[in-house]
C-alpha positions, 0 to 999 in steps of 0.5 A: 439792583445797582451797578458801580464801576470805580477806581481804588488806590491807597493815594487820593484819586483826583475828581474829574468833571466834563468840560461843558454839558454834553446831550444824552439820546437813548433809543429805546427802539434801536437799543441804542445811547448817544452822548457825544462821543466826547473825550471828556464826557465822563466823571470820576466822583469821590466814592465815599463807600470804598472801604465796604469793598476794597481796603483801598483807602481812597476810590472815585466813581466811574460815571459815564454813558459808555467807554470811547477810545480817548475816554480810556486813554484819559482814565489810563492817564489818571491811573498812572498819575497814581501809580507814581504815588500807589503800589497798586490801582483796583479797577472795580465793578460791582 
């Protein structure tokens, strides 16, 4: 079963990539994940299948290992910028 987290709107959403490659450490024995905790360690990629989930025209997939406060702030800023041009934005976990 696949899970996708995405943001959808009727205004183009920006693609975002980290400024550099960060290591990803997964410790199965301890049940922990560590990716450096840097604020820019997430991606927003164009989501071409957005119409399969919503009537919104545009979507970006949110790709991250986990949420940090800094990442959340940046994503909120992306949403705010889109809301200057669109009536609504949807955040999906499907």
